[in-house]
Structure formats: C-alpha cells, structure tokens
N, C-alpha and C positions, 0 to 999 in steps of 0.2 A: 553359500554364495548364490545370488540370483542368477538365472540363465542370461547369457550374453544379450539376447534380444530385449530383455527388461532394461538392462543398463542403456541400450541404444534408445529405447522409447523414452527413458527418463531424460536423457542427454537432448533428444529432439524436442521434448516437452519444455526443457529449461531454455533452449534457444528461441523457441517460439514465444515463450513468456517474456524473454528479454527483448525480442523484436517488438512485441506488443507494448511493453513498457517504454521502450525507446520511441515508438511512434506517438503514444500518448504524451510523453515528455516533450517531444518536439511540437506537438499540437498546442500544448499548454504554454510553452515558451513563446510561441507565435501569437496565440489569441489569449488575451488577458481574461481570467475568470471574473475579475471585478466589472468588467464591461458587460452591460446588459445585452442579451440576445445571443451570446456566443455558446452557452451551455444551458441544459434543462435545469430546473430547479430540483431541490432535494425533495423527493416524494415523502420521506419521513416527516420532514419539517412541515410540508404542506398539509399532511393529515393531522399531525399532533401539535405543531406550534413549537416543538422542542428542537434543540440541535442534535443531530444524530451523531454517533461516534465518528463518522467519516466527514462531518461537515468541516470545511477548511482544508481538505486534502488537496484539492486542485490549486488553491491559493498557496498553500505550503510547497507544493511541488514547483509552482512558478518561482516562488521566492528562492528555492534552492537552485533553480536554473540561473538565477540572477546573482547567486552567492551571498544572499542575505539570510544567514542562519537564524538571527534574532527574529526576523518577521516569520520565517517558516516555523519556528517554535511557538510563536504567538498564534499562529493559524491552526496548527495541529501538532502539537509535541508528540502525540502518540505515533503519527506517521513518521515524524523524523527519527524518533527512537527505534522504530521497528525496521528501518532501512538496513542498518548493519547485519542483524540476524537473518534478514531476508537475503541479503547479498551473499552471506556466508553459505546459506542453504542453496542458492543458485549455483555458487562456485562448485560445491560438492556434486551437485546434480550434473553439471557440465563435464565433470571428470569421471562421471559414470558411477558415483557413489551415491548411496541414498541420502536424500536431503535431511537435515537434522530436524526440520519442522513438520515432519509427517506422522508423528506418533499421536496416539489418542490423547496422551497427556498434554502434548503441545497443543492440540486442537481445544481441549477443554480449558487450558490456561488462556489461550488466545480469546475464547469466547467469554471467559470470565473478565479478562482485562478490558475487552470491548464494552461489556456491560458496565463495569466500574468506570471506564472512561466516559461513557454516556451519562452516567450519574454525576460524575464530577463536573462535566462541561455545563450541565444544566443547573447545578446547584452553587457554583462559584461565580 
C-alpha cells in the first residue's frame, strides 16, 4: 500500500485536473470553437495539412455541453469514447486509489489508439 502522502497527492492532482477540465469546458461552452479568432489553430495541421488525432475535440466538447451527442461523435468520436474511462480513473484517484489509466500498458495502448485514430481520420 502506498504511503498516505502519495494518496493525498493523487487526490489533489485529481481535483486540480477536474478544476482545469471544468474551466476549459466552461470556456468552450461560452466561446464557440467554430467562430474565428477564439482559439489558436492546430499546429499539427498547420505543419502537415493533416487532421491531428485531437482535431475536433473542442467542437466535440462544445457539442456535449449542448447535449448533442451525434454532433460530438461526428467531431471527435475518440474523445467522446475516452470520457467514461477517464472519468472512472478520476473517481478512483479522488478516493485515494490508484487511477486505472497509469500503467505502462495503458500508456502504450493510448499511444497506439491515438496513432490509429490519426490514420483513420485522414484516410476516411
């Protein structure tokens, strides 16, 4: 079992991440990513001309704040699909338990999934 201070650090990090996500969500809900001038462009797309694995994430988040699941899935299905496991991991961290998404295998799987998503987005 990890020392108590490790659990406290995990809990603090989980709450900090939740606060940051809430702030970004509020900003996206108030400022439309489709409107020009509100957000910087995608540097990956500017350099390569390809859609990055994260392209559409802000628009998908805005769609979710509006309750439009179909539009969110159309903008970035990977982001929408990743939310439940990320929330589960966050809930575990808040309770002082190790998050489920911190193993080396989870990181490798996430990297492979992002790579595959990038290929699929640009080939379909």
